[in-house]
C-alpha positions in Angstrom: -19.7 111.2 202.2 -21.1 110.5 205.9 -19.3 109.2 209.1 -21.1 106.0 208.4 -19.3 105.7 204.8 -16.0 106.6 206.5 -16.6 104.0 209.3 -17.5 101.4 206.6 -14.3 102.2 204.5 -12.1 101.9 207.7 -13.5 98.7 208.5 -13.2 97.1 204.9 -9.4 98.5 205.4 -9.2 96.6 208.6 -10.3 93.5 207.0 -7.9 93.7 204.2 -5.3 94.1 206.9 -6.4 91.1 208.8 -6.1 89.1 205.3 -2.5 90.5 204.7 -1.7 89.4 208.4 -3.0 86.0 208.1 -1.3 85.1 205.0 0.2 83.5 203.1 -2.4 81.4 201.6 -0.4 79.7 199.0 2.9 79.3 197.1 3.4 79.6 193.3 4.6 75.9 193.2 1.2 74.7 194.0 -0.4 75.9 190.9 -0.6 75.0 187.3 1.0 77.0 184.7 -1.3 80.2 183.3 -2.9 79.1 180.3 -4.5 82.3 179.1 -7.0 84.6 179.5 -10.0 82.1 180.2 -7.7 80.3 183.0 -8.1 81.1 186.4 -4.6 80.7 188.0 -5.6 80.7 192.0 -7.1 77.2 192.2 -5.4 73.7 193.1 -4.3 71.2 190.2 -6.5 68.8 191.7 -10.0 69.6 193.3 -10.4 68.3 197.0 -13.7 67.0 198.2 -13.5 69.2 201.2 -12.6 72.1 199.5 -15.6 72.0 197.0 -18.0 71.2 199.9 -16.8 73.8 202.3 -16.9 76.6 199.4 -20.1 75.7 197.9 -22.1 75.3 201.3 -20.6 78.4 203.0 -21.3 80.3 199.5 -25.0 79.1 199.9 -25.4 79.8 203.2 -24.1 83.6 202.5 -26.2 83.9 199.5 -29.4 82.7 201.2 -28.9 85.0 204.2 -28.6 88.0 202.2 -31.5 87.4 199.9 -33.5 86.7 203.1 -32.3 89.9 204.5 -33.5 91.7 201.2 -36.8 90.3 201.5 -37.3 91.4 205.1 -36.3 94.8 203.9 -38.6 94.9 201.4 -41.5 93.8 203.7 -41.0 96.5 206.2 -41.8 100.0 205.7 -39.4 102.7 204.7 -38.0 104.8 207.5 -38.9 108.3 207.3 -35.3 109.6 208.4 -33.3 107.1 206.5 -31.4 106.2 209.4 -29.8 102.8 210.3 -32.2 100.2 211.3 -31.6 96.7 213.2 -31.7 94.9 209.9 -28.8 97.1 208.5 -26.7 96.1 211.5 -27.8 92.7 211.0 -26.7 92.6 207.5 -23.3 94.2 208.3 -22.9 91.6 210.9 -24.0 88.7 208.5 -21.5 89.9 205.9 -18.7 90.3 208.4 -19.1 87.0 209.7 -18.9 85.1 206.1 -15.7 87.4 205.3 -14.1 85.7 208.5 -15.4 82.3 207.4 -14.2 82.5 203.8 -10.6 83.5 205.3 -10.8 80.4 207.4 -11.9 78.0 204.8 -9.3 79.5 202.3 -6.8 78.6 205.2 -8.1 75.2 205.7 -9.1 74.1 202.3 -8.1 76.9 199.7 -10.1 76.5 196.7 -13.2 78.7 195.8 -16.0 78.2 193.4 -13.4 78.6 190.7 -13.1 74.8 190.3 -16.7 74.6 189.1 -17.4 77.7 187.3 -15.8 79.6 184.6 -13.9 83.1 185.3 -16.1 84.8 182.9 -19.0 84.1 185.0 -17.0 86.0 188.1 -16.0 89.1 185.7 -19.2 89.1 183.8 -21.2 89.4 186.8 -19.6 92.6 187.9 -19.6 94.1 184.7 -23.4 93.7 184.2 -23.6 95.1 187.7 -22.0 98.4 186.7 -24.1 98.4 183.5 -27.4 98.0 185.5 -26.3 101.0 187.5 -25.6 103.2 184.4 -29.0 102.3 183.2 -31.3 102.9 186.1 -29.2 106.0 187.0 -30.1 107.5 183.5 -33.3 109.2 184.8 -31.3 111.0 187.6 -27.9 112.0 185.9 -28.4 111.1 182.3 -26.3 108.5 180.2 -24.3 111.1 177.8 -22.9 114.4 179.2 -26.3 114.8 181.4 -28.7 114.0 178.5 -31.1 111.3 179.5 -32.4 108.7 177.3 -36.1 108.9 178.0 -36.8 105.5 176.4 -34.8 104.0 179.1 -36.8 105.4 182.2 -39.2 102.6 182.2 -36.5 99.7 181.9 -34.5 101.7 184.5 -37.3 102.0 186.8 -37.9 98.4 186.7 -34.2 97.6 187.5 -34.0 100.1 190.5 -37.0 98.2 192.1 -35.5 94.8 191.7 -31.7 95.2 191.4 -31.0 94.2 195.2 -31.4 90.5 194.4 -29.3 90.7 191.5 -26.6 92.7 192.9 -26.2 90.6 196.1 -25.9 87.2 194.0 -23.1 89.4 191.7 -21.3 90.2 194.6 -21.3 87.3 197.0 -20.8 84.7 194.0 -17.8 86.8 192.8 -16.4 87.1 196.7 -16.6 83.1 196.9 -15.5 82.4 193.6 -11.9 83.4 194.5 -9.8 82.1 197.4 -8.6 84.4 199.9 -5.1 85.8 198.6 -2.5 88.2 199.9 -1.3 89.7 196.6 -1.8 93.4 195.5 -4.3 92.4 192.9 -6.5 90.2 195.0 -6.1 92.7 198.3 -7.7 95.6 196.0 -10.2 93.1 194.8 -11.3 92.2 198.4 -11.5 95.8 199.4 -13.7 96.5 196.5 -15.9 93.6 197.3 -16.1 94.6 201.1 -17.3 98.1 200.1 -19.9 96.5 198.0 -21.0 94.2 200.6 -21.2 97.4 203.0 -23.1 99.4 200.4 -25.8 96.2 200.2 -26.2 96.6 204.2 -27.1 100.1 203.8 -30.3 99.6 201.8 -33.3 101.4 202.8 -31.2 104.3 204.4 -30.0 107.6 203.1 -26.5 106.5 203.2 -27.2 104.1 200.4 -28.1 106.6 197.8 -25.3 109.1 198.8 -24.0 110.3 195.3 -20.5 110.8 196.2 -20.4 107.4 198.1 -22.3 105.7 195.0 -19.9 107.3 192.4 -16.8 106.3 194.5 -18.1 102.7 194.2 -18.3 102.7 190.6 -15.1 104.4 190.0 -13.0 102.2 192.1 -13.0 99.5 189.2 -10.7 101.9 187.2 -8.3 101.8 190.2 -8.7 98.3 190.6 -8.6 97.2 186.9 -5.5 99.5 186.0 -3.5 98.5 188.9 -4.1 94.7 188.4 -3.1 95.0 184.7 -0.1 97.1 185.7 1.2 94.4 187.9 0.2 91.4 185.8 0.9 92.6 182.2 3.8 94.4 180.6 2.3 95.7 177.6 0.7 99.0 178.8 -2.7 97.7 178.6 -3.5 99.2 182.3 -4.1 102.4 180.4 -6.8 101.0 178.4 -8.6 99.6 181.6 -7.8 103.1 183.8 -8.6 105.5 181.0 -11.5 103.3 179.9 -13.4 103.2 183.1 -12.5 106.9 183.9 -14.2 107.6 180.4 -17.3 106.7 182.1 -16.9 108.9 184.7 -16.5 111.8 182.4 -19.1 111.0 180.1 -21.8 109.7 182.6 -20.9 109.7 186.3 -19.7 113.2 187.2 -22.9 114.7 186.0 -24.8 113.2 188.8 -22.7 114.9 191.4 -24.3 118.4 191.4 -20.8 120.0 190.3 -20.7 123.4 188.4 -20.0 123.0 184.6 -16.9 124.7 184.7 -15.6 121.9 187.2 -16.8 119.3 184.9 -15.2 120.9 181.8 -12.0 121.3 183.8 -12.3 117.5 184.7 -12.8 116.4 181.1 -9.9 118.7 180.0 -7.7 117.0 182.6 -8.7 113.5 181.5 -8.0 114.2 177.7 -4.7 115.9 178.9 -3.9 112.4 181.0 -4.9 110.3 178.1 -2.7 112.4 175.8 0.3 112.2 177.9 0.0 108.5 178.5 -0.2 107.7 174.8 2.2 110.5 173.7 4.3 109.5 170.6 2.3 106.1 170.0 0.0 107.2 167.0 -3.6 105.9 167.4 -3.2 103.5 170.3 -5.0 105.8 172.6 -8.2 104.6 170.7 -7.9 101.7 173.0 -9.6 103.4 175.6 -13.0 103.9 173.9 -13.1 100.0 173.9 -14.5 99.8 177.5 -17.3 102.6 177.1 -18.4 101.1 174.0 -19.0 98.0 175.4 -20.6 99.2 178.6 -22.8 101.7 176.8 -23.8 99.0 174.2 -24.9 96.5 176.8 -26.8 99.4 178.5 -28.7 99.8 175.5 -28.9 96.1 174.7 -30.4 95.5 178.4 -32.7 98.4 178.0 -34.2 97.0 174.7 -34.4 93.4 176.3 -36.4 94.7 179.0 -38.8 96.6 176.4 -39.1 93.5 175.0 -40.1 91.6 178.0 -42.7 94.3 178.7 -44.1 94.0 174.9 -44.3 90.1 175.5 -46.0 90.1 178.9 -48.4 92.9 177.4 -49.1 90.7 174.3 -49.5 87.6 176.2 -51.8 89.1 178.6 -54.0 90.6 175.8 -54.0 87.4 174.0 -55.4 85.5 177.4 -58.0 88.3 177.9 -59.3 88.0 174.3 -59.7 84.0 174.1 -63.2 83.0 173.9 -64.5 81.2 177.2 -64.4 77.5 177.0 -67.3 75.7 175.7 -69.6 73.9 178.2 -71.2 70.6 177.6 
């Protein structure tokens, strides 16, 4: 990684520290009891008008600002040296401003978008983001142990060209879905969010596609998911999240780092040993770690097929229009 990335990490950590110092933002007695996996705990029992308006107005302002910046990026010619441009610094400033506004909004009104949207929309948007990265990076690093699936090349190129708008929506929506909180799980989630917002601000630079930086962002979900599960659940399910997401690193992501085969093999053996140690004496419970990879790779294949279906439908529609007889006159 470069000094630009290190400065981004430092700035993100400083923002997390600011969130911690400005807390607390709530107390347990102001929430309803947890009602299961589809229930979002951190929202007020009764929604307030000020909370709803402030969350949606600020979210939409943040979202439109980022989409406008993406359109500006796409309209300008790509710089030859891949250095930071004024628009990159503007994007960093815009994201920083709205991070501070969200902290203030939570202090004043608390609620985020969770009052009006399902928790599945927040989680699903980020999962789909990670799936899209696996798909469009297939041509560079392969999908399974360095082997490319060539039929995914065209869908991957399509996603690479237009992914910015979706990524900007996924991370901005997720950021405003949650209120700001100072517990360990939320702080880790905020750190991850800040890093991805910073990554979006690096578009059209050489820093945006640095392979070590992008793999760090992909793998951070293993740390976040594992720690949050460990802190909130006592059934050992953290192993499924941590080792499940790390399986993606061993099977796919490590093969884009340019490492020698012996280091890749050593990483794979270390991973298998860690899984064995974590599930020692528990029979076949270790099979839980394949659930996340099966879902992720299944979604990659399904998304590729869906995009091909869109290509086919567009081609078929165009052909039918071209072969239609001209309208009769008179």
